[in-house]
gemmi code that builds the backbone of each chain (N, CA, C; Angstrom):
import gemmi

chains = {
    "A": [
        ("ASP", (8.154, -16.337, 14.899), (7.636, -16.039, 13.419), (6.735, -14.826, 13.455)),
        ("VAL", (6.980, -14.155, 12.208), (6.025, -12.967, 12.017), (4.587, -13.288, 11.863)),
        ("LYS", (3.808, -12.535, 12.595), (2.407, -12.834, 12.317), (1.658, -11.572, 11.905)),
        ("VAL", (0.988, -11.846, 10.599), (0.358, -10.569, 10.032), (-1.228, -11.211, 10.015)),
        ("THR", (-2.013, -10.500, 10.725), (-3.413, -10.985, 10.988), (-4.390, -10.163, 10.248)),
        ("GLN", (-5.201, -10.515, 9.322), (-6.305, -9.805, 8.641), (-7.641, -10.184, 9.377)),
        ("SER", (-8.356, -9.130, 9.748), (-9.535, -9.520, 10.546), (-10.465, -10.487, 9.746)),
        ("SER", (-10.680, -10.435, 8.630), (-11.656, -11.413, 7.951), (-11.200, -12.081, 6.838)),
        ("ARG", (-11.585, -13.382, 6.571), (-11.133, -14.147, 5.568), (-12.110, -13.844, 4.412)),
        ("TYR", (-13.230, -13.719, 4.755), (-14.439, -13.600, 3.746), (-15.225, -12.488, 4.252)),
        ("LEU", (-15.547, -11.514, 3.229), (-16.447, -10.457, 3.761), (-17.398, -10.233, 2.518)),
        ("VAL", (-18.675, -9.927, 2.826), (-19.731, -9.600, 1.634), (-20.289, -8.249, 2.136)),
        ("LYS", (-20.111, -7.351, 1.194), (-20.817, -5.948, 1.500), (-21.620, -5.608, 0.258)),
        ("ARG", (-22.375, -4.466, 0.568), (-23.265, -4.049, -0.522), (-22.530, -2.749, -1.166)),
        ("THR", (-22.995, -2.473, -2.417), (-22.532, -1.220, -3.011), (-22.915, -0.045, -2.369)),
        ("GLY", (-21.919, 0.952, -2.155), (-22.175, 2.269, -1.469), (-21.818, 2.157, 0.028)),
        ("GLU", (-21.705, 0.892, 0.495), (-21.124, 0.800, 1.939), (-19.812, 1.185, 2.042)),
        ("LYS", (-19.486, 1.671, 3.255), (-18.272, 1.957, 3.735), (-17.724, 0.799, 4.476)),
        ("VAL", (-16.321, 0.332, 3.758), (-15.886, -0.999, 4.268), (-14.557, -0.697, 4.896)),
        ("PHE", (-14.334, -1.473, 6.056), (-13.037, -1.366, 6.574), (-12.445, -2.815, 6.774)),
        ("LEU", (-11.139, -2.806, 6.129), (-10.387, -4.011, 6.141), (-9.162, -3.702, 7.220)),
        ("GLU", (-8.922, -4.552, 8.291), (-8.103, -4.290, 9.351), (-7.033, -5.307, 9.131)),
        ("CYS", (-5.815, -4.935, 9.518), (-4.482, -5.620, 9.421), (-3.759, -5.311, 10.543)),
        ("VAL", (-3.145, -6.343, 11.379), (-2.413, -6.236, 12.538), (-1.158, -7.057, 12.367)),
        ("GLN", (-0.048, -6.565, 12.772), (1.265, -7.214, 12.718), (1.839, -7.264, 14.092)),
        ("ASP", (2.699, -8.172, 14.430), (3.117, -8.274, 15.810), (4.572, -8.332, 15.784)),
        ("MET", (5.399, -7.644, 14.961), (6.786, -7.853, 14.879), (7.420, -6.455, 14.832)),
        ("ASP", (6.630, -5.464, 14.948), (7.204, -3.993, 15.228), (7.733, -3.602, 13.908)),
        ("HIS", (7.120, -4.039, 12.922), (7.622, -3.619, 11.588), (7.332, -2.149, 11.182)),
        ("GLU", (8.121, -1.551, 10.593), (7.931, -0.171, 10.221), (6.969, -0.035, 8.967)),
        ("ASN", (7.153, -0.957, 8.010), (6.470, -0.822, 6.794), (5.241, -1.684, 6.774)),
        ("MET", (4.081, -1.165, 6.217), (2.964, -2.002, 5.931), (2.310, -1.672, 4.579)),
        ("PHE", (1.772, -2.635, 4.094), (1.365, -2.512, 2.727), (-0.118, -3.230, 2.551)),
        ("TRP", (-0.962, -2.503, 1.656), (-2.120, -3.210, 1.187), (-2.003, -3.385, -0.422)),
        ("TYR", (-2.319, -4.708, -0.708), (-2.326, -5.149, -2.176), (-3.776, -5.663, -2.432)),
        ("ARG", (-3.948, -5.517, -3.694), (-5.258, -6.198, -4.434), (-4.624, -7.210, -5.405)),
        ("GLN", (-5.267, -8.524, -5.167), (-4.920, -9.431, -5.981), (-6.075, -9.964, -6.986)),
        ("ASP", (-5.747, -9.915, -8.310), (-6.967, -10.304, -9.228), (-6.339, -11.439, -10.209)),
        ("PRO", (-7.007, -12.425, -10.668), (-6.572, -13.278, -11.595), (-6.059, -12.558, -12.768)),
        ("GLY", (-4.782, -13.033, -13.235), (-4.012, -12.548, -14.538), (-3.627, -11.174, -14.296)),
        ("LEU", (-3.777, -10.495, -13.173), (-3.068, -9.194, -12.925), (-2.146, -9.245, -11.696)),
        ("GLY", (-1.970, -10.404, -11.044), (-0.869, -10.400, -10.018), (-1.327, -9.579, -8.848)),
        ("LEU", (-0.281, -9.061, -8.182), (-0.611, -8.056, -7.003), (-0.346, -6.682, -7.377)),
        ("ARG", (-1.336, -5.837, -7.115), (-1.172, -4.448, -7.364), (-1.220, -3.620, -5.900)),
        ("LEU", (-0.228, -2.722, -5.781), (-0.195, -2.051, -4.538), (-1.032, -0.962, -4.631)),
        ("ILE", (-1.817, -0.794, -3.366), (-3.013, 0.184, -3.243), (-2.413, 1.408, -2.552)),
        ("TYR", (-2.019, 1.063, -1.351), (-1.363, 2.004, -0.350), (-0.230, 1.377, 0.509)),
        ("PHE", (0.682, 2.161, 0.856), (1.640, 1.591, 1.821), (1.983, 2.611, 2.806)),
        ("SER", (2.519, 2.377, 3.965), (2.872, 3.148, 5.192), (4.223, 2.733, 5.697)),
        ("TYR", (5.033, 3.688, 5.918), (6.392, 3.370, 6.479), (6.624, 3.932, 7.780)),
        ("ASP", (5.533, 4.556, 8.343), (5.564, 5.077, 9.768), (4.083, 5.293, 10.206)),
        ("VAL", (3.968, 5.510, 11.412), (2.658, 5.868, 12.107), (2.174, 7.241, 11.398)),
        ("LYS", (1.007, 7.262, 11.100), (0.280, 8.349, 10.365), (0.916, 8.855, 9.013)),
        ("MET", (1.962, 8.058, 8.580), (2.396, 8.268, 7.252), (1.893, 7.303, 6.230)),
        ("LYS", (1.483, 7.692, 5.107), (0.894, 6.841, 4.041), (1.477, 7.353, 2.722)),
        ("GLU", (1.446, 6.407, 1.634), (1.759, 7.006, 0.416), (0.994, 6.162, -0.603)),
        ("LYS", (0.571, 6.588, -1.609), (-0.210, 6.063, -2.642), (0.614, 4.965, -3.484)),
        ("GLY", (-0.022, 3.894, -3.671), (0.601, 2.785, -4.536), (0.280, 3.054, -6.036)),
        ("ASP", (-0.005, 1.903, -6.697), (-0.343, 2.043, -8.179), (-1.823, 2.321, -8.270)),
        ("ILE", (-2.759, 1.790, -7.431), (-4.188, 1.843, -7.811), (-4.853, 2.355, -6.446)),
        ("PRO", (-4.709, 3.660, -6.050), (-5.358, 4.190, -4.758), (-6.731, 4.539, -4.938)),
        ("GLU", (-7.156, 4.750, -6.197), (-8.415, 5.344, -6.319), (-9.596, 4.571, -5.549)),
        ("GLY", (-10.375, 5.267, -4.932), (-11.608, 4.595, -4.238), (-11.123, 3.962, -2.900)),
        ("TYR", (-9.986, 4.125, -2.451), (-9.448, 3.689, -1.244), (-8.849, 4.762, -0.475)),
        ("SER", (-8.896, 4.612, 0.856), (-8.007, 5.306, 1.756), (-7.405, 4.402, 2.833)),
        ("VAL", (-6.519, 4.934, 3.650), (-5.892, 4.067, 4.555), (-5.558, 4.931, 5.951)),
        ("SER", (-5.568, 4.041, 7.070), (-5.316, 4.831, 8.300), (-4.241, 3.937, 9.041)),
        ("ARG", (-3.230, 4.729, 9.642), (-2.281, 4.015, 10.492), (-2.007, 4.834, 11.745)),
        ("GLU", (-2.811, 4.643, 12.752), (-2.869, 5.447, 13.912), (-1.779, 4.765, 14.946)),
        ("LYS", (-1.626, 3.601, 14.792), (-0.632, 2.591, 15.557), (0.250, 1.925, 14.642)),
        ("LYS", (1.403, 1.743, 15.180), (2.420, 0.952, 14.445), (2.064, -0.442, 13.957)),
        ("GLU", (1.319, -1.021, 14.791), (0.792, -2.563, 14.505), (-0.397, -2.539, 13.543)),
        ("ARG", (-1.047, -1.703, 13.385), (-2.437, -1.610, 12.681), (-2.348, -0.689, 11.490)),
        ("PHE", (-2.885, -1.400, 10.379), (-2.919, -0.578, 9.060), (-4.282, -0.891, 8.492)),
        ("SER", (-5.134, 0.057, 8.354), (-6.475, -0.224, 7.887), (-6.733, 0.267, 6.496)),
        ("LEU", (-7.406, -0.516, 5.837), (-7.795, -0.109, 4.411), (-9.236, 0.289, 4.355)),
        ("ILE", (-9.738, 1.411, 3.861), (-11.101, 1.770, 3.824), (-11.560, 2.059, 2.475)),
        ("LEU", (-12.671, 1.301, 2.075), (-13.379, 1.521, 0.819), (-14.388, 2.615, 1.094)),
        ("GLU", (-14.309, 3.848, 0.713), (-15.186, 4.842, 1.149), (-16.603, 4.750, 0.699)),
        ("SER", (-16.834, 4.155, -0.522), (-18.128, 3.884, -1.039), (-18.011, 2.539, -1.973)),
        ("ALA", (-18.274, 1.397, -1.488), (-17.819, 0.109, -2.171), (-18.532, 0.039, -3.513)),
        ("SER", (-17.802, -0.308, -4.481), (-18.478, -0.633, -5.805), (-17.984, -2.050, -6.132)),
        ("THR", (-18.968, -2.492, -7.080), (-18.582, -3.896, -7.490), (-17.240, -4.262, -8.070)),
        ("ASN", (-16.673, -3.280, -8.724), (-15.284, -3.586, -9.150), (-14.155, -3.526, -8.264)),
        ("GLN", (-14.648, -3.339, -7.026), (-13.765, -3.623, -5.716), (-13.833, -4.994, -5.290)),
        ("THR", (-14.575, -5.872, -5.821), (-14.661, -7.388, -5.486), (-13.358, -8.035, -5.787)),
        ("SER", (-12.614, -8.473, -4.789), (-11.284, -8.974, -5.002), (-10.666, -9.556, -3.761)),
        ("MET", (-9.544, -10.026, -3.799), (-8.685, -10.585, -2.682), (-7.741, -9.428, -2.207)),
        ("TYR", (-7.768, -9.186, -1.025), (-6.979, -8.079, -0.466), (-5.951, -8.699, 0.446)),
        ("LEU", (-4.723, -8.403, 0.160), (-3.643, -8.943, 0.942), (-2.920, -7.631, 1.704)),
        ("CYS", (-2.615, -7.983, 2.979), (-1.897, -7.039, 3.829), (-0.504, -7.638, 3.908)),
        ("ALA", (0.464, -6.678, 4.021), (1.944, -7.284, 4.254), (2.609, -6.181, 5.112)),
        ("SER", (3.729, -6.634, 5.799), (4.616, -5.876, 6.629), (5.947, -6.244, 6.516)),
        ("SER", (6.797, -5.249, 6.649), (8.353, -5.566, 6.650), (9.031, -4.711, 7.466)),
        ("LEU", (10.347, -5.084, 7.770), (11.246, -4.049, 8.465), (11.526, -3.002, 7.430)),
        ("TYR", (12.286, -1.991, 8.000), (12.557, -0.689, 7.284), (13.491, -0.930, 6.184)),
        ("ARG", (14.523, -1.975, 6.439), (15.701, -2.062, 5.512), (15.190, -2.659, 4.235)),
        ("VAL", (15.789, -2.289, 3.039), (15.258, -2.519, 1.795), (15.527, -4.060, 1.553)),
        ("HIS", (16.373, -4.754, 2.183), (16.491, -6.094, 1.682), (15.685, -7.126, 2.500)),
        ("GLN", (15.005, -6.370, 3.456), (13.809, -7.396, 4.367), (12.759, -7.528, 3.462)),
        ("PRO", (12.396, -9.116, 3.530), (11.250, -9.332, 2.788), (9.960, -8.954, 3.375)),
        ("GLN", (8.878, -8.998, 2.554), (7.614, -8.562, 3.281), (6.947, -9.813, 3.693)),
        ("HIS", (6.150, -9.833, 4.829), (5.486, -11.039, 5.285), (3.978, -10.697, 5.236)),
        ("PHE", (3.291, -11.693, 4.671), (1.819, -11.455, 4.248), (0.830, -12.102, 5.201)),
        ("GLY", (-0.409, -11.523, 5.301), (-1.418, -12.169, 5.875), (-2.097, -13.092, 5.057)),
        ("ASP", (-3.264, -13.770, 5.511), (-3.927, -14.736, 4.808), (-4.820, -14.300, 3.653)),
        ("GLY", (-5.112, -12.922, 3.823), (-6.067, -12.296, 2.709), (-7.231, -12.280, 3.101)),
        ("THR", (-8.080, -11.340, 2.481), (-9.578, -11.110, 2.614), (-10.206, -11.236, 1.399)),
        ("ARG", (-10.940, -12.203, 1.198), (-11.818, -12.276, -0.044), (-13.234, -11.367, 0.177)),
        ("LEU", (-13.043, -10.182, -0.605), (-14.108, -9.221, -0.385), (-15.206, -9.425, -1.648)),
        ("SER", (-16.378, -9.484, -1.224), (-17.328, -9.477, -2.321), (-18.297, -8.297, -2.215)),
        ("ILE", (-18.580, -7.561, -3.347), (-19.449, -6.245, -3.221), (-20.548, -6.597, -4.072)),
        ("LEU", (-21.746, -6.584, -3.480), (-22.919, -7.073, -4.247), (-23.729, -5.773, -4.682)),
    ],
    "B": [
        ("ALA", (10.058, 3.213, -15.410), (9.516, 2.425, -14.294), (9.849, 0.853, -14.492)),
        ("GLN", (10.089, 0.345, -13.261), (10.474, -1.099, -13.382), (9.299, -2.006, -13.723)),
        ("THR", (9.520, -3.121, -14.286), (8.462, -4.109, -14.631), (8.893, -5.398, -14.448)),
        ("VAL", (8.058, -6.298, -14.208), (8.311, -7.677, -13.994), (7.518, -8.473, -14.788)),
        ("THR", (8.096, -9.585, -15.431), (7.256, -10.180, -16.423), (7.463, -11.753, -16.110)),
        ("GLN", (6.404, -12.555, -16.028), (6.374, -13.931, -15.851), (5.675, -14.450, -17.022)),
        ("SER", (6.285, -14.884, -17.905), (5.688, -15.415, -19.368), (4.852, -16.665, -19.351)),
        ("GLN", (4.980, -17.384, -18.018), (4.313, -18.731, -18.147), (3.273, -18.637, -17.025)),
        ("PRO", (1.912, -18.424, -17.554), (0.708, -18.346, -16.639), (0.586, -19.652, -15.736)),
        ("GLU", (0.997, -20.774, -16.490), (0.778, -22.183, -15.807), (1.979, -23.000, -16.140)),
        ("MET", (2.468, -23.903, -15.247), (3.427, -24.848, -15.473), (2.901, -26.158, -14.771)),
        ("SER", (3.466, -27.199, -15.325), (3.064, -28.562, -14.540), (4.375, -29.295, -14.587)),
        ("VAL", (4.589, -30.020, -13.475), (5.803, -31.110, -13.228), (5.236, -32.116, -12.599)),
        ("GLN", (6.026, -33.154, -12.997), (5.884, -34.520, -12.204), (6.586, -34.680, -10.890)),
        ("GLU", (5.986, -35.235, -9.947), (6.505, -35.253, -8.644), (8.100, -35.835, -8.746)),
        ("ALA", (8.927, -35.295, -8.177), (10.385, -35.669, -8.108), (11.056, -35.146, -9.273)),
        ("GLU", (10.465, -34.525, -10.197), (11.162, -34.035, -11.356), (11.565, -32.566, -10.967)),
        ("THR", (12.255, -31.856, -11.942), (12.763, -30.502, -11.881), (12.057, -29.665, -12.626)),
        ("VAL", (11.718, -28.477, -12.219), (10.985, -27.387, -13.136), (11.631, -25.941, -12.873)),
        ("THR", (11.562, -25.214, -13.939), (12.190, -24.008, -13.919), (11.040, -22.900, -14.268)),
        ("LEU", (10.865, -21.941, -13.459), (9.928, -20.912, -13.842), (10.636, -19.603, -14.028)),
        ("SER", (10.285, -19.126, -15.212), (11.055, -17.801, -15.616), (10.500, -16.595, -15.112)),
        ("CYS", (11.219, -15.546, -15.201), (11.174, -14.190, -14.680), (12.016, -13.359, -15.436)),
        ("THR", (11.576, -12.256, -16.074), (12.313, -11.189, -16.507), (11.898, -9.955, -15.870)),
        ("TYR", (12.888, -8.816, -16.011), (12.409, -7.645, -15.379), (13.128, -6.634, -16.222)),
        ("ASP", (12.612, -5.372, -16.150), (13.215, -4.256, -16.748), (13.601, -3.013, -15.803)),
        ("THR", (14.862, -2.789, -15.733), (15.193, -1.621, -14.794), (16.325, -0.994, -15.421)),
        ("SER", (16.461, 0.292, -14.903), (17.701, 1.014, -15.254), (18.729, 1.142, -14.181)),
        ("GLU", (18.212, 0.562, -13.072), (19.020, 0.574, -11.732), (20.193, -0.537, -11.838)),
        ("SER", (21.141, -0.202, -11.082), (22.272, -1.283, -11.017), (22.167, -2.128, -9.716)),
        ("ASP", (21.563, -1.560, -8.740), (21.390, -2.355, -7.472), (19.946, -2.413, -7.257)),
        ("TYR", (19.611, -3.709, -6.789), (18.184, -4.005, -6.443), (18.160, -5.309, -5.798)),
        ("TYR", (16.933, -5.659, -5.610), (16.676, -7.105, -4.886), (15.724, -7.849, -5.733)),
        ("LEU", (15.780, -8.985, -5.721), (14.935, -9.706, -6.481), (14.339, -10.980, -5.488)),
        ("PHE", (12.977, -11.240, -5.480), (12.473, -12.292, -4.692), (11.602, -13.191, -5.342)),
        ("TRP", (11.468, -14.346, -4.918), (10.433, -15.469, -5.357), (9.537, -15.541, -4.232)),
        ("TYR", (8.100, -15.419, -4.386), (7.142, -15.662, -3.288), (6.291, -16.875, -3.808)),
        ("LYS", (5.876, -17.533, -2.741), (5.036, -18.767, -3.083), (3.682, -18.470, -2.539)),
        ("GLN", (2.605, -18.833, -3.031), (1.280, -18.671, -2.581), (0.410, -19.814, -2.696)),
        ("PRO", (0.644, -20.825, -1.697), (-0.139, -22.094, -1.776), (-1.778, -21.763, -1.792)),
        ("PRO", (-2.584, -22.759, -2.086), (-3.950, -22.654, -2.027), (-4.543, -22.080, -0.712)),
        ("SER", (-3.891, -22.208, 0.371), (-4.250, -21.677, 1.672), (-4.040, -19.942, 1.717)),
        ("ARG", (-3.488, -19.535, 0.601), (-3.382, -18.199, 0.231), (-2.263, -17.460, 0.980)),
        ("GLN", (-1.648, -17.908, 2.008), (-0.677, -16.936, 2.788), (0.550, -16.825, 1.789)),
        ("MET", (1.037, -15.881, 1.335), (2.208, -15.717, 0.770), (3.484, -15.839, 1.502)),
        ("ILE", (4.396, -16.636, 1.003), (5.564, -16.808, 1.890), (6.821, -16.611, 0.956)),
        ("LEU", (7.862, -16.039, 1.540), (9.170, -15.953, 0.744), (9.832, -17.353, 0.486)),
        ("VAL", (10.163, -17.440, -0.729), (10.937, -18.687, -1.204), (12.334, -18.490, -1.193)),
        ("ILE", (12.772, -17.409, -1.845), (14.305, -16.949, -1.980), (14.376, -15.621, -2.318)),
        ("ARG", (15.845, -15.270, -2.089), (15.954, -13.763, -2.351), (17.368, -13.639, -2.908)),
        ("GLN", (17.564, -12.757, -3.772), (18.911, -12.473, -4.549), (19.097, -10.946, -4.462)),
        ("GLU", (20.340, -10.718, -4.023), (20.843, -9.281, -4.247), (21.544, -9.105, -5.570)),
        ("ALA", (21.333, -7.976, -6.105), (21.699, -7.880, -7.559), (23.299, -7.675, -7.554)),
        ("TYR", (23.912, -7.189, -6.425), (25.248, -6.984, -6.550), (26.139, -8.348, -6.258)),
        ("LYS", (25.254, -9.425, -5.869), (26.065, -10.675, -5.613), (25.934, -11.524, -7.067)),
        ("GLN", (27.065, -11.939, -7.350), (27.107, -12.847, -8.663), (26.794, -14.126, -8.347)),
        ("GLN", (26.838, -14.686, -7.176), (26.434, -16.040, -6.747), (24.973, -16.285, -6.779)),
        ("ASN", (24.494, -17.243, -7.287), (23.140, -17.614, -7.228), (22.592, -18.024, -5.859)),
        ("ALA", (21.563, -17.537, -5.404), (20.990, -17.880, -4.170), (20.430, -19.234, -4.273)),
        ("THR", (20.474, -20.053, -3.169), (19.957, -21.327, -3.012), (19.426, -21.524, -1.729)),
        ("GLU", (18.147, -22.220, -1.479), (17.484, -22.498, -0.476), (17.004, -23.958, -0.447)),
        ("ASN", (17.902, -24.838, -0.065), (17.421, -26.282, -0.107), (17.088, -26.600, -1.541)),
        ("ARG", (15.900, -27.028, -1.787), (15.502, -27.673, -3.296), (15.242, -26.419, -4.329)),
        ("PHE", (15.378, -25.273, -3.796), (15.043, -23.980, -4.588), (16.379, -23.324, -4.936)),
        ("SER", (16.462, -22.955, -6.089), (17.763, -22.194, -6.475), (17.147, -21.175, -7.634)),
        ("VAL", (18.095, -20.173, -7.973), (17.864, -19.245, -8.880), (18.935, -19.361, -9.903)),
        ("ASN", (18.575, -18.802, -11.077), (19.530, -18.482, -12.057), (19.486, -17.037, -12.462)),
        ("PHE", (20.505, -16.346, -11.776), (20.319, -14.860, -12.073), (21.197, -14.480, -13.068)),
        ("GLN", (20.835, -13.879, -14.107), (21.472, -13.408, -15.323), (21.217, -11.818, -15.286)),
        ("LYS", (22.161, -11.114, -14.785), (21.995, -9.576, -14.530), (21.940, -9.094, -15.964)),
        ("ALA", (22.812, -9.244, -16.767), (22.828, -8.692, -18.025), (21.653, -8.804, -18.902)),
        ("ALA", (21.350, -10.059, -18.863), (19.879, -10.457, -19.422), (18.622, -10.036, -18.688)),
        ("LYS", (18.896, -9.484, -17.489), (17.676, -9.052, -16.678), (16.696, -10.581, -16.476)),
        ("SER", (17.313, -11.385, -16.189), (16.436, -12.700, -16.093), (16.754, -13.208, -14.611)),
        ("PHE", (15.693, -13.827, -13.911), (15.670, -14.387, -12.562), (14.837, -15.607, -12.612)),
        ("SER", (15.323, -16.742, -12.946), (14.344, -17.937, -12.971), (14.580, -18.691, -11.603)),
        ("LEU", (13.606, -19.327, -11.288), (13.611, -20.169, -10.125), (13.688, -21.721, -10.586)),
        ("LYS", (14.356, -22.328, -9.944), (14.505, -23.938, -10.327), (14.118, -24.533, -8.987)),
        ("ILE", (13.148, -25.476, -9.157), (12.570, -26.383, -8.047), (13.126, -27.833, -8.376)),
        ("SER", (14.018, -28.362, -7.658), (14.470, -29.764, -7.642), (13.629, -30.477, -6.731)),
        ("ASP", (13.505, -31.879, -7.528), (12.836, -33.042, -6.621), (11.529, -32.387, -6.185)),
        ("SER", (10.717, -32.208, -7.120), (9.272, -31.435, -6.785), (8.451, -32.160, -5.924)),
        ("GLN", (7.852, -31.593, -5.046), (6.970, -32.275, -4.121), (5.434, -31.837, -4.324)),
        ("LEU", (4.460, -32.656, -3.904), (3.061, -32.013, -4.018), (2.895, -30.823, -3.221)),
        ("GLY", (3.592, -30.653, -2.224), (3.303, -29.332, -1.514), (3.929, -28.039, -2.141)),
        ("ASP", (4.653, -28.373, -3.241), (5.234, -27.202, -4.004), (4.029, -26.532, -4.891)),
        ("ALA", (2.906, -27.274, -5.103), (1.849, -26.780, -5.915), (1.450, -25.509, -5.445)),
        ("ALA", (1.386, -24.252, -6.058), (1.149, -23.099, -5.712), (1.250, -22.019, -6.967)),
        ("MET", (0.808, -20.783, -6.525), (1.208, -19.671, -7.337), (2.554, -19.136, -6.923)),
        ("TYR", (3.382, -18.816, -7.950), (4.670, -18.433, -7.589), (4.607, -16.917, -8.334)),
        ("PHE", (5.259, -16.208, -7.428), (5.454, -14.717, -7.849), (6.782, -14.344, -7.841)),
        ("CYS", (7.279, -13.646, -8.904), (8.567, -13.010, -8.919), (8.344, -11.502, -8.592)),
        ("ALA", (9.292, -10.956, -7.863), (9.096, -9.570, -7.342), (10.495, -8.905, -7.368)),
        ("TYR", (10.411, -7.581, -7.702), (11.564, -6.740, -7.728), (11.442, -5.638, -6.757)),
        ("ARG", (12.612, -5.252, -6.041), (12.639, -4.362, -5.192), (13.901, -3.340, -5.347)),
        ("THR", (13.578, -2.015, -5.486), (14.686, -1.089, -5.588), (15.662, -0.900, -4.478)),
        ("PHE", (16.851, -0.655, -4.752), (17.842, -0.520, -3.629), (18.037, 1.000, -3.490)),
        ("ASP", (17.665, 1.812, -4.452), (17.950, 3.162, -4.484), (16.748, 4.077, -3.582)),
        ("LEU", (17.099, 4.380, -2.355), (16.234, 4.972, -1.485), (15.547, 6.351, -1.973)),
        ("ARG", (16.455, 6.875, -2.967), (15.883, 8.095, -3.579), (14.648, 8.038, -4.328)),
        ("ASN", (14.493, 6.840, -4.917), (13.318, 6.482, -5.769), (12.032, 6.702, -5.056)),
        ("TYR", (11.995, 6.277, -3.681), (10.661, 6.268, -2.964), (10.527, 6.915, -1.735)),
        ("GLY", (11.186, 8.130, -1.756), (10.948, 8.966, -0.698), (11.211, 8.424, 0.666)),
        ("GLY", (10.486, 8.446, 1.594), (10.637, 8.056, 2.834), (10.650, 6.408, 3.135)),
        ("SER", (10.079, 5.745, 1.955), (9.903, 4.397, 2.071), (11.159, 3.639, 1.776)),
        ("GLN", (11.248, 2.371, 1.967), (12.423, 1.607, 1.641), (12.122, 0.840, 0.361)),
        ("GLY", (11.455, 1.374, -0.396), (11.105, 0.594, -1.738), (10.124, -0.361, -1.737)),
        ("ASN", (9.131, -0.299, -2.555), (8.076, -1.353, -2.635), (8.541, -2.631, -3.513)),
        ("LEU", (7.755, -3.490, -3.506), (7.938, -4.691, -4.204), (7.046, -4.381, -5.532)),
        ("ILE", (7.468, -4.833, -6.600), (6.926, -4.787, -7.859), (6.681, -6.279, -8.404)),
        ("PHE", (5.566, -6.735, -8.382), (5.230, -8.123, -8.696), (4.970, -8.620, -10.173)),
        ("GLY", (5.386, -9.697, -10.493), (5.004, -10.297, -11.824), (3.477, -10.675, -11.540)),
        ("LYS", (2.868, -11.406, -12.636), (1.481, -11.658, -12.543), (1.233, -13.136, -12.123)),
        ("GLY", (2.425, -13.809, -11.995), (2.412, -15.176, -11.297), (2.345, -16.326, -12.327)),
        ("THR", (2.937, -17.440, -11.630), (2.898, -18.629, -12.550), (2.147, -19.662, -11.628)),
        ("LYS", (1.122, -20.313, -12.175), (0.557, -21.383, -11.394), (1.273, -22.708, -11.522)),
        ("LEU", (1.828, -23.377, -10.680), (2.433, -24.431, -10.716), (1.670, -25.670, -10.122)),
        ("SER", (1.423, -26.686, -11.109), (0.829, -27.943, -10.593), (1.797, -29.055, -10.506)),
        ("VAL", (1.686, -29.905, -9.576), (2.596, -31.116, -9.317), (1.751, -32.309, -9.509)),
        ("LYS", (2.193, -33.125, -10.406), (1.424, -34.460, -10.690), (2.046, -35.554, -9.935)),
        ("PRO", (1.193, -36.442, -9.183), (1.939, -37.334, -8.456), (2.237, -38.551, -9.354)),
    ],
}
model = gemmi.Model(1)
for chain_id, residues in chains.items():
    chain = gemmi.Chain(chain_id)
    for i, (resn, *xyz) in enumerate(residues, 1):
        res = gemmi.Residue()
        res.name, res.seqid = resn, gemmi.SeqId(i, " ")
        for name, pos in zip(("N", "CA", "C"), xyz):
            atom = gemmi.Atom()
            atom.name, atom.element = name, gemmi.Element(name[0])
            atom.pos, atom.b_iso = gemmi.Position(*pos), 0.0
            res.add_atom(atom)
        chain.add_residue(res)
    model.add_chain(chain)
structure = gemmi.Structure()
structure.add_model(model)
structure.setup_entities()
């Protein structure tokens, strides 16, 4: 089974802090994704990566950056956390082929105080 | 741009009964993939069922089946013999088949806002 592991289930940070959310997958997937999930808004794509060191902006990249130095790891960075970034963050990965489904991690509930 | 609409924010079904969750989408493409994902209270999103737009036959996975109406751009999910474990958020998602639309990537998922399904014992 595919395993997508997010480093924290719950995280509390303060406004202005630099925050790192880590995601690791163990199935050699080319594609990795970061989503934000908010009630009534569904999932919105922040950034995705289709190869090491490659990244593309999703629908809501402002205030975020990403890093993919190794194929199995995709990090989401909040450069200067703000209260409106309090949310559930989901990481996903998939094989390169378009028909392959995405596999999700358990999510990180991030609160910015 | 493609959009996915789930018009039912919440649904409820009696255990052992059948429920249908609706999903419509908007696209100008002729080839694409559609997915239903389930997110139980434990929060890990899992794939329920997948449909290729070029296939006319509706996908089926055990108690889960879809009614895919390509001309109407409708992709509803039917859950038969509902069980307590079916209670979850359900998300409909669209994925383009046209690689030209997404540069080096293989196409991203576009999600609806979700339907919360409750199952009554």
